[in-house]
C-alpha positions as CSV (number, residue, x, y, z in Angstrom):
1,M,21.2,-9.9,27.2
2,K,23.6,-12.8,26.4
3,Y,20.6,-15.0,25.5
4,L,19.4,-12.7,22.7
5,P,20.2,-13.5,19.1
6,K,23.1,-11.8,17.5
7,L,22.4,-9.2,14.8
8,H,24.4,-11.2,12.2
9,Q,22.2,-14.3,12.9
10,L,19.1,-12.2,12.3
11,K,20.6,-10.9,9.1
12,V,21.4,-14.4,7.9
13,F,17.9,-15.6,8.7
14,Q,16.4,-12.6,6.9
15,E,18.5,-13.2,3.8
16,V,17.7,-16.9,3.7
17,I,14.0,-16.1,3.8
18,H,14.5,-13.5,1.1
19,Y,16.4,-15.7,-1.3
20,G,14.6,-18.9,-0.5
21,S,17.6,-21.1,0.1
22,I,20.9,-21.1,2.1
23,R,22.9,-21.5,-1.1
24,A,21.4,-18.4,-2.8
25,A,21.7,-16.3,0.4
26,A,25.3,-17.4,0.9
27,R,26.1,-16.3,-2.7
28,A,24.3,-12.9,-2.2
29,M,26.1,-12.3,1.1
30,N,29.5,-13.4,-0.3
31,Q,29.8,-16.0,2.5
32,S,30.2,-19.8,2.5
33,Q,27.2,-22.0,2.7
34,P,28.5,-23.8,5.9
35,A,28.9,-20.4,7.6
36,L,25.3,-19.5,7.0
37,T,24.1,-23.0,8.0
38,R,26.1,-22.7,11.3
39,N,24.4,-19.3,12.0
40,I,21.0,-20.7,11.4
41,R,21.7,-23.7,13.7
42,E,23.0,-21.5,16.4
43,L,19.9,-19.3,16.2
44,E,17.7,-22.3,16.4
45,Q,19.6,-23.7,19.4
46,L,19.3,-20.3,21.1
47,L,15.5,-20.2,20.5
48,G,15.1,-23.9,21.3
49,T,13.1,-24.7,18.1
50,A,13.5,-25.4,14.4
51,L,12.9,-22.3,12.3
52,M,13.0,-23.8,8.9
53,T,13.1,-27.1,7.0
54,R,15.5,-27.7,4.2
55,G,14.7,-29.6,1.0
56,T,15.7,-29.9,-2.6
57,R,13.6,-26.8,-3.5
58,G,15.1,-24.6,-0.8
59,V,13.8,-23.8,2.7
60,E,10.4,-23.6,4.2
61,L,9.6,-21.8,7.5
62,T,8.1,-23.8,10.3
63,E,5.2,-22.3,12.4
64,P,7.7,-20.9,15.0
65,G,9.9,-19.7,12.1
66,R,7.0,-17.7,10.6
67,M,6.2,-16.2,14.0
68,F,9.8,-15.3,14.6
69,A,10.2,-13.9,11.0
70,V,7.5,-11.3,11.5
71,R,9.2,-9.9,14.7
72,M,12.6,-10.2,13.2
73,Q,11.5,-8.1,10.2
74,L,10.2,-5.4,12.5
75,I,13.5,-5.3,14.4
76,M,15.6,-5.1,11.3
77,E,13.5,-2.4,9.7
78,E,13.5,-0.3,12.8
79,L,17.3,-0.7,13.3
80,Q,17.8,0.3,9.7
81,R,15.6,3.4,10.2
82,A,17.5,4.4,13.4
83,T,20.8,4.0,11.6
84,D,19.7,6.0,8.6
85,E,18.3,8.7,10.7
86,I,21.4,9.2,12.8
87,K,23.6,9.2,9.8
88,Q,21.3,11.6,8.0
89,V,21.6,14.0,10.9
90,N,25.3,13.9,10.4
91,Q,24.9,14.1,6.6
92,Q,27.0,10.9,6.1
93,T,24.8,8.8,4.0
94,Q,21.6,8.3,2.0
95,S,18.4,7.3,3.7
96,N,15.2,5.5,2.6
97,L,11.5,6.4,2.9
98,S,8.9,3.8,2.1
99,I,5.3,4.9,1.8
100,G,2.1,3.5,0.4
101,F,-1.0,5.2,-1.0
102,S,-3.9,4.8,-3.4
103,S,-4.1,5.8,-7.0
104,L,-5.7,9.1,-6.1
105,I,-2.7,10.3,-4.3
106,A,-0.3,9.0,-7.0
107,L,-2.2,10.9,-9.7
108,S,-2.9,14.1,-7.8
109,I,-0.5,15.5,-5.3
110,F,2.4,13.1,-5.3
111,P,4.5,14.5,-8.3
112,Q,4.8,17.9,-6.8
113,T,5.1,16.5,-3.3
114,A,8.1,14.4,-4.3
115,E,9.8,17.4,-5.9
116,Q,9.3,19.5,-2.9
117,F,10.5,16.8,-0.6
118,K,13.7,16.2,-2.7
119,K,14.7,19.9,-2.1
120,H,14.9,19.1,1.6
121,H,16.2,15.5,1.4
122,P,18.0,15.1,-1.9
123,K,19.8,11.9,-0.8
124,T,16.7,10.1,0.3
125,T,15.5,7.2,-1.8
126,L,11.7,7.0,-2.0
127,R,10.1,3.6,-2.2
128,I,6.4,3.8,-3.2
129,K,3.8,1.1,-3.1
130,E,0.5,1.9,-4.8
131,A,-2.5,0.0,-3.4
132,Q,-5.7,0.3,-1.4
133,L,-5.1,0.7,2.4
134,S,-6.4,-2.9,3.0
135,A,-3.4,-4.2,1.0
136,L,-1.0,-1.8,2.6
137,L,-1.7,-2.5,6.3
138,P,0.3,-5.8,6.5
139,A,3.4,-4.0,5.2
140,L,2.8,-1.2,7.6
141,W,2.4,-3.5,10.5
142,E,5.6,-5.4,9.6
143,G,7.6,-2.2,9.4
144,R,8.2,-2.3,5.6
145,L,6.3,1.0,5.2
146,D,6.9,4.2,7.2
147,F,3.3,5.3,6.7
148,A,0.3,4.9,4.4
149,I,-2.6,7.0,3.1
150,G,-6.0,5.5,2.2
151,T,-9.7,5.5,2.8
152,I,-10.9,4.7,6.3
153,S,-14.1,2.9,7.3
154,S,-15.3,1.0,10.4
155,E,-14.0,-2.3,9.0
156,V,-10.4,-1.1,8.9
157,P,-8.4,-2.5,11.9
158,L,-6.5,0.4,13.3
159,S,-5.8,-0.7,16.9
160,D,-2.0,-0.9,16.2
161,F,-1.9,2.4,14.3
162,I,-2.4,6.1,14.6
163,E,-4.9,7.7,12.1
164,E,-4.9,11.3,11.1
165,P,-7.6,12.5,8.7
166,L,-6.2,14.4,5.7
167,F,-9.1,15.2,3.4
168,K,-12.5,14.1,2.1
169,A,-13.0,13.2,-1.6
170,R,-16.2,12.8,-3.7
171,F,-16.7,9.7,-5.8
172,G,-18.9,9.0,-8.8
173,I,-19.5,6.7,-11.8
174,I,-17.6,7.3,-15.0
175,C,-17.8,6.1,-18.6
176,R,-16.3,7.0,-21.9
177,K,-17.7,10.0,-23.7
178,G,-20.4,8.7,-26.1
179,H,-21.2,5.6,-23.9
180,P,-24.9,4.5,-24.4
181,R,-25.4,5.0,-20.6
182,M,-23.7,8.3,-20.4
183,N,-26.9,10.3,-19.5
184,C,-28.4,7.7,-17.1
185,S,-29.6,9.2,-13.9
186,S,-30.3,6.1,-11.8
187,L,-28.5,2.9,-10.9
188,E,-31.6,1.0,-12.0
189,Q,-30.8,2.0,-15.6
190,L,-27.3,0.5,-15.3
191,Y,-28.2,-3.1,-14.4
192,D,-27.4,-4.3,-17.9
193,A,-24.1,-2.3,-18.1
194,K,-20.7,-3.8,-17.8
195,W,-19.0,-3.0,-14.5
196,Y,-15.3,-2.8,-13.4
197,L,-15.0,-2.5,-9.6
198,P,-12.2,-2.6,-7.1
199,E,-12.0,-5.7,-5.0
200,T,-11.6,-5.2,-1.2
201,D,-13.1,-6.3,2.1
202,M,-12.6,-2.9,3.8
203,G,-12.3,0.8,3.2
204,Y,-14.4,3.1,1.0
205,Y,-15.4,0.5,-1.6
206,K,-16.6,-1.8,1.1
207,Q,-18.5,1.1,2.6
208,I,-20.5,1.8,-0.6
209,N,-21.4,-1.9,-1.2
210,F,-24.9,-1.1,0.0
211,I,-25.4,1.1,-3.1
212,F,-24.5,-1.8,-5.3
213,D,-26.5,-4.5,-3.5
214,S,-29.4,-4.3,-5.9
215,L,-26.9,-4.1,-8.8
216,Y,-25.3,-7.4,-7.8
217,R,-28.7,-9.0,-7.5
218,E,-30.1,-7.8,-10.8
219,R,-27.0,-7.6,-12.9
220,K,-27.2,-9.0,-16.4
221,Q,-23.5,-8.6,-17.2
222,C,-20.3,-10.0,-15.7
223,V,-18.7,-7.8,-13.1
224,V,-14.9,-7.5,-13.3
225,L,-13.1,-7.1,-9.9
226,S,-9.6,-5.7,-9.8
227,D,-7.4,-3.1,-8.1
228,S,-5.6,-2.1,-11.3
229,L,-6.4,1.5,-12.3
230,V,-4.6,1.1,-15.7
231,C,-6.6,-2.0,-16.5
232,G,-9.8,-0.3,-15.3
233,L,-9.3,2.8,-17.5
234,N,-8.6,0.6,-20.6
235,M,-11.8,-1.3,-19.9
236,V,-13.7,2.0,-19.6
237,L,-12.2,3.6,-22.7
238,R,-12.1,0.6,-25.0
239,S,-14.7,-1.9,-23.8
240,D,-17.6,0.3,-22.6
241,Y,-17.3,-0.6,-18.9
242,L,-18.4,1.6,-16.1
243,T,-16.4,2.1,-12.9
244,V,-16.4,4.1,-9.7
245,I,-13.5,6.5,-9.0
246,A,-12.7,9.6,-7.0
247,L,-13.8,12.5,-9.2
248,G,-10.6,14.3,-8.5
249,M,-8.9,11.7,-10.7
250,V,-10.6,12.8,-13.9
251,D,-8.6,16.1,-14.1
252,A,-5.4,14.5,-12.8
253,L,-5.6,11.8,-15.5
254,G,-5.9,14.5,-18.2
255,L,-8.8,12.6,-19.7
256,K,-11.6,15.1,-19.2
257,Q,-12.3,15.0,-23.0
258,Q,-12.5,11.2,-23.0
259,L,-14.4,10.5,-19.8
260,S,-17.9,11.5,-18.6
261,I,-19.3,11.5,-15.1
262,L,-22.8,9.9,-14.9
263,P,-25.5,12.2,-13.4
264,I,-27.1,9.6,-11.2
265,S,-29.4,10.6,-8.5
266,E,-28.1,8.2,-5.9
267,S,-25.4,10.0,-3.9
268,F,-22.2,8.5,-2.8
269,P,-20.9,9.3,0.7
270,L,-17.7,11.3,0.9
271,A,-14.6,9.2,1.3
272,T,-12.3,10.0,4.2
273,Y,-8.6,9.7,3.3
274,S,-6.3,9.4,6.3
275,L,-2.6,9.2,7.2
276,V,-1.9,5.9,9.0
277,Y,1.4,5.0,10.8
278,S,2.5,2.6,13.5
279,R,1.6,3.4,17.1
280,K,4.7,1.6,18.3
281,T,7.4,2.9,15.9
282,P,8.4,6.6,16.0
283,L,8.3,8.4,12.6
284,T,11.7,9.3,11.2
285,L,12.8,12.8,10.4
286,T,12.3,12.2,6.7
287,A,8.9,10.7,7.2
288,R,7.8,13.7,9.3
289,K,9.0,16.1,6.6
290,M,7.2,14.2,3.9
291,I,4.0,14.2,6.0
292,E,4.3,18.0,6.5
293,I,4.5,18.5,2.7
294,I,1.6,16.1,2.0
295,R,-0.6,17.9,4.5
296,W,0.1,21.2,2.8
297,N,-0.6,19.9,-0.7
298,C,-3.8,18.1,0.5
299,Q,-5.2,21.4,1.7
300,K,-4.7,23.1,-1.7
301,Y,-6.0,20.3,-3.9
302,N,-9.6,20.1,-5.3
303,W,-10.7,16.7,-4.2
304,Y,-14.3,17.2,-5.3
305,G,-13.6,17.1,-9.0
């Protein structure tokens, strides 16, 4: 055990990475720059390799430094969770819960879920990251998220995670009310329309690419690719774009009078939304309580629109 890095050395390394320079990290930690430099050097000597290079623009991690940083982050996150959990049991301190999910969860069940959770854990700070599961997996793997919720497909790499299906949701094409293509019943009639589509290499939108293969080949308009729901809705409402969303969002957005679902004959497969968390890291008490509430609300919500 004497050959393992000290916790303070790991903390210094973490802060230097976060702030980008030893000087900035020293200022944030209220310590002297030579003290932090000494800790970094001792850590490098212990590991037998240089972890970072120093220059006029700050520090840059070496290849061993990048490898060590990933493992170090996992250790620090897990240690923080363990400390928070024990103190929370003794009701001595606040705790943190970091979760990630797609826009559908954010717009549908999360507001009431958060309120119900706060009744049980009023001192817990919730940190939310809204994105598709493909963008959340790195943070989940690094321990920066306790769990995530998103659509699952065969391309999603889940060997390091546990997956628990929560619900299935129906998707469709939407436009603004009064759009010239509002009553179109086939994708063939939409080749000359303007499209706004999420950009991803895995998950549900990757799964339905086969539906849009002919559209991509025959399209006569530019396709805008982005993961921003706000931007997408503005493009749909103000610039006559079409997009594909979970139909349960239409009610949740409060835009039923402004949006129309196209009655196309091509059917979209149901999307499976799953809870995903680390196989190696136990869920905290707060995470388990949040998941319990999420499961309950998922059962009651109308995901079919």
